[in-house]
C-alpha positions in Angstrom: 32.1 -46.3 44.2 32.5 -46.1 47.9 29.2 -44.4 48.2 27.5 -47.1 46.1 29.0 -49.9 48.1 27.9 -48.2 51.4 24.4 -47.9 50.0 24.4 -51.6 49.1 25.5 -52.5 52.6 22.8 -50.3 54.1 20.2 -51.7 51.8 21.3 -55.2 52.7 21.0 -54.5 56.4 17.6 -53.0 55.8 16.5 -56.0 53.8 17.7 -58.4 56.6 15.9 -56.4 59.2 12.7 -56.3 57.0 13.0 -60.0 56.5 13.3 -60.6 60.2 10.3 -58.3 60.9 8.3 -60.3 58.3 9.3 -63.6 59.9 8.3 -62.3 63.4 5.0 -61.0 62.1 4.3 -64.3 60.4 5.1 -66.2 63.6 2.9 -63.9 65.6 0.1 -64.3 63.1 0.6 -68.1 63.2 0.5 -68.0 66.9 -2.6 -65.9 67.0 -4.2 -68.2 64.5 -3.4 -71.2 66.7 -4.7 -69.4 69.8 -7.8 -68.4 68.0 -8.3 -71.9 66.7 -7.9 -73.3 70.2 -10.4 -70.7 71.6 -12.9 -71.6 68.8 -12.5 -75.3 69.6 -12.9 -74.7 73.3 -16.0 -72.5 72.8 -17.5 -75.1 70.4 -17.0 -77.8 73.0 -18.5 -75.7 75.7 -21.5 -74.9 73.4 -21.9 -78.6 72.6 -21.8 -79.5 76.4 -24.3 -76.8 77.2 -26.6 -78.1 74.4 -26.4 -81.6 75.7 -27.1 -80.4 79.2 -30.1 -78.3 78.0 -31.4 -81.3 76.0 -31.1 -83.5 79.1 -32.8 -80.9 81.2 -35.6 -80.5 78.7 -36.4 -84.2 78.6 -39.3 -84.5 81.0 -39.2 -87.8 82.9 -42.8 -88.5 83.8 -43.0 -92.2 83.6 -41.2 -95.3 84.8 -39.0 -96.5 82.0 -37.7 -99.9 81.2 -34.0 -100.2 81.4 -32.5 -101.7 78.2 -31.1 -105.2 78.9 -28.0 -104.2 77.0 -27.1 -101.7 79.7 -26.0 -104.7 81.9 -23.2 -105.4 79.4 -19.9 -103.6 79.1 -20.1 -100.2 77.3 -17.8 -98.9 74.6 -16.9 -95.8 76.7 -16.1 -97.1 80.2 -15.5 -95.1 83.4 -12.8 -96.2 85.8 -12.9 -97.6 89.3 -10.5 -96.6 92.0 -10.3 -96.6 95.8 -9.9 -93.9 98.4 -8.6 -94.3 102.0 -9.8 -92.2 104.8 -10.0 -92.2 108.6 -13.2 -92.1 110.6 -13.9 -91.8 114.3 -16.2 -94.3 115.8 -19.4 -93.1 117.5 -19.5 -95.8 120.1 -17.9 -93.7 122.8 -14.5 -95.4 122.5 -12.9 -92.4 120.7 -11.1 -94.8 118.3 -10.3 -93.8 114.8 -10.2 -96.6 112.1 -8.9 -96.6 108.6 -11.5 -97.2 105.9 -11.7 -97.7 102.2 -14.4 -96.7 99.7 -14.8 -97.5 96.0 -15.0 -94.5 93.6 -16.5 -94.5 90.1 -15.1 -91.8 87.8 -17.0 -91.3 84.5 -15.3 -91.8 81.1 -12.9 -89.0 80.3 -13.1 -87.6 83.9 -11.6 -84.1 83.7 -10.5 -82.4 87.0 -11.2 -79.0 85.4 -14.9 -79.8 85.2 -17.4 -80.2 88.1 -19.4 -83.4 88.7 -22.5 -84.4 90.6 -21.9 -87.1 93.1 -23.9 -90.0 94.4 -23.1 -91.8 97.7 -24.5 -95.3 97.4 -24.7 -97.7 100.4 -24.9 -101.5 100.3 -27.1 -103.9 102.2 -26.3 -106.2 105.1 -23.3 -108.5 104.4 -22.0 -106.4 101.6 -18.9 -104.3 101.2 -17.5 -101.3 99.4 -17.2 -103.4 96.2 -20.7 -104.9 96.2 -22.2 -102.3 93.9 -19.4 -101.5 91.5 -16.9 -104.3 91.8 -13.2 -103.7 91.4 -11.0 -102.3 88.6 -10.1 -105.8 87.5 -13.6 -107.3 88.0 -16.3 -104.6 87.6 -19.9 -105.5 88.5 -23.1 -105.0 86.6 -24.1 -101.7 88.0 -20.8 -100.2 86.8 -21.9 -101.2 83.3 -25.3 -99.6 83.9 -23.6 -96.3 84.8 -21.3 -96.4 81.8 -24.2 -97.0 79.4 -26.5 -94.4 81.0 -23.8 -91.8 80.6 -22.7 -92.9 77.2 -26.3 -92.8 75.9 -27.0 -89.4 77.4 -29.5 -90.7 80.0 -27.7 -88.9 82.7 -24.8 -86.4 82.9 -21.4 -87.8 83.9 -21.2 -88.2 87.7 -19.0 -89.6 90.4 -20.4 -92.5 92.5 -18.9 -93.5 95.9 -19.7 -96.8 97.6 -18.6 -97.0 101.3 -18.9 -100.0 103.6 -20.2 -100.2 107.1 -17.7 -100.2 110.0 -17.3 -103.8 111.3 -16.1 -102.6 114.7 -19.7 -101.9 115.7 -21.5 -104.8 117.2 -25.0 -103.2 117.1 -27.0 -102.9 113.9 -28.3 -99.4 114.6 -25.0 -98.1 115.7 -23.7 -99.2 112.3 -26.5 -97.3 110.5 -26.1 -94.1 112.5 -22.3 -94.4 112.3 -22.5 -94.6 108.5 -24.5 -91.3 108.3 -21.9 -89.5 110.4 -19.0 -91.2 108.6 -20.2 -90.2 105.1 -20.9 -86.6 106.1 -17.9 -85.9 108.4 -15.1 -88.1 107.0 -15.8 -89.7 103.6 -17.2 -86.6 101.9 -14.3 -84.4 102.9 -11.8 -87.0 101.6 -13.7 -87.6 98.3 -14.6 -84.0 97.5 -11.1 -82.7 98.3 -9.5 -85.2 95.9 -12.1 -85.2 93.1 -13.8 -82.4 91.3 -17.4 -81.8 92.6 -19.4 -78.7 93.1 -18.2 -78.2 96.6 -16.1 -75.0 96.8 -14.5 -76.4 99.9 -14.9 -79.4 102.2 -16.4 -77.5 105.2 -20.0 -77.9 106.3 -20.7 -74.5 104.7 -19.2 -75.7 101.4 -21.3 -78.9 101.5 -24.5 -77.1 102.3 -23.9 -74.7 99.5 -23.4 -77.6 97.0 -26.1 -79.9 98.2 -28.0 -79.5 95.0 -25.3 -81.6 93.3 -25.3 -84.4 95.8 -27.4 -87.5 96.2 -27.5 -90.5 98.6 -29.1 -93.9 98.1 -28.9 -97.4 99.2 -30.4 -100.9 99.2 -31.8 -102.7 102.3 -29.5 -101.7 105.1 -28.4 -98.9 102.8 -32.0 -97.8 102.5 -32.2 -97.3 106.2 -29.1 -95.1 106.0 -30.7 -93.1 103.2 -33.7 -92.3 105.3 -31.4 -91.4 108.2 -29.4 -89.1 106.0 -32.7 -87.2 105.2 -33.5 -87.0 108.9 -30.1 -86.0 110.2 -28.1 -84.5 107.3 -30.7 -82.9 104.9 -28.4 -80.0 104.6 -25.8 -82.1 102.7 -28.0 -83.9 100.2 -30.9 -82.8 97.9 -31.7 -86.2 96.3 -32.6 -89.5 98.1 -33.0 -93.0 96.7 -34.0 -95.4 99.5 -34.5 -99.0 98.2 -36.4 -101.8 99.9 -36.2 -100.7 103.5 -37.9 -98.3 106.0 -36.1 -96.2 108.5 -36.1 -98.9 111.3 -35.4 -102.6 111.1 -34.1 -105.2 113.5 -33.2 -108.8 113.7 -36.8 -109.8 114.4 -37.9 -108.1 111.1 -39.9 -105.0 110.4 -40.2 -102.8 113.5 -43.7 -101.4 113.1 -43.7 -99.4 116.4 -40.5 -97.6 115.7 -41.6 -96.9 112.1 -44.6 -95.1 113.4 -42.2 -92.3 114.5 -40.4 -92.2 111.1 -42.7 -89.8 109.2 -42.9 -87.2 111.9 -39.2 -87.2 112.2 -38.6 -86.9 108.5 -41.3 -84.2 108.1 -39.7 -82.2 111.0 -36.3 -82.4 109.3 -37.8 -81.0 106.1 -39.7 -78.3 107.9 -36.7 -77.2 109.9 -34.5 -77.1 106.9 -36.4 -74.2 105.4 -35.6 -75.4 101.8 -39.2 -75.7 100.7 -40.7 -78.5 98.6 -38.3 -77.9 95.7 -35.3 -78.3 98.0 -35.4 -82.1 98.4 -36.6 -85.1 96.4 -37.2 -88.7 97.4 -37.5 -91.5 94.9 -38.3 -94.7 96.9 -38.6 -98.1 95.3 -38.9 -101.8 95.9 -40.1 -105.0 94.2 -43.6 -106.5 94.6 -42.0 -109.8 95.8 -39.6 -108.0 98.2 -40.4 -108.7 101.9 -39.6 -105.0 102.6 -41.9 -103.6 99.9 -44.9 -102.9 102.1 -42.7 -101.4 104.8 -40.9 -99.1 102.3 -44.2 -98.0 100.7 -45.6 -97.5 104.2 -43.0 -94.8 105.0 -44.0 -92.9 101.8 -47.7 -93.3 102.4 -47.4 -91.8 105.9 -45.3 -88.9 104.5 -48.3 -88.0 102.4 -49.9 -86.9 105.6 -47.6 -83.9 105.8 -48.6 -81.8 102.8 -46.8 -78.7 104.0 -43.5 -80.4 103.2 -44.3 -83.3 100.9 -46.3 -83.6 97.7 -46.6 -87.1 96.3 -46.3 -87.7 92.6 -46.5 -90.9 90.5 -45.5 -89.1 87.2 -42.3 -87.2 88.0 -40.7 -84.5 90.1 -42.3 -81.8 88.0 -45.4 -81.9 90.2 -44.1 -83.3 93.5 -41.1 -84.2 95.6 -42.0 -87.6 96.9 -42.6 -90.9 95.0 -42.7 -94.6 95.4 -42.5 -97.2 92.6 -43.3 -100.9 93.1 -41.6 -103.0 90.4 -43.5 -106.1 89.6 -42.1 -109.5 90.3 -38.8 -108.4 92.0 -37.6 -109.7 95.3 -34.9 -108.6 97.8 -31.7 -108.9 95.6 -29.2 -106.5 94.2 -29.6 -107.6 90.6 -33.3 -106.5 90.8 -32.4 -103.0 91.9 -30.8 -101.7 88.6 -34.1 -100.4 87.1 -34.8 -98.6 90.4 -31.4 -96.8 90.2 -31.9 -96.3 86.4 -35.2 -94.5 86.9 -34.1 -92.6 90.1 -30.9 -91.2 88.6 -32.7 -90.0 85.5 -34.8 -87.8 87.8 -31.9 -86.4 89.9 -29.8 -83.3 89.3 -32.5 -81.4 87.4 -34.0 -78.0 87.8 -37.6 -78.5 88.8 -38.4 -74.9 89.6 
């Protein structure tokens, strides 16, 4: 009897141990199943993202497209607007540093684990960092355009940054040159350290390595800055969208004599960069009723005279790196520029090799 009781106790203990092992194995199996499911979902999402990117890359943009009027209205999936503070040193010889603020657009479902292309977009004379995008409480039309373009797959999600010119400068051209240095040396490090772009680090080397994922554009005064960025900081930007302005302008109007020096300077910048014709793309635009249309087109026309570094195209960047589009019946106002940006952005951040 004692032996039988002892066996029962041993069998009971064995049963408990076996039950525990079964529970552990079940838990492990469940955990593995959950991990496997998570991996499958992650891989599926990556595959879907890759497919969307491939489809976007395959879509050849060869013609100017009409922007749907509905894109001016609020989208279902909306990005967010925020601000970023940064310090910038003035270039007027005073050595002063001033505190600045820029507006930042983050696309819908911004994810810091992903990398985003970035556009730096400059306003015109009399504007501010909120002119293009508005504020979180009062977004402007171009913010809706971005939301709709991304939501409808016209462009990949991107970050857009809108700075403002330093009011401490009293000279128009100092403001322009100051903005180029400010964006490259102060604003970009602040933005691309905080938000997820393709820059591995915020050193000049890091910015040069990631220039293929960075664009700059601007309207009017911002157009001047865009041309200057090509001339002075081509190593930081691959895509350029100058709107309704040549490189030089003053209070008396279009400065024809100084603009004569524009194309040689831009061509020399391209030549010295060593990037080759597939290393930079310019989509210039203006309206037929814009008083700066002829001047803007004039820059592009003279750049055609440098075929070693520029190839003009009126179909798309698949057969050239320089274009100008004149939009009929549009004058010198922000609300006329949305189709320019719409068509320019669809051509940016693509592989044209």
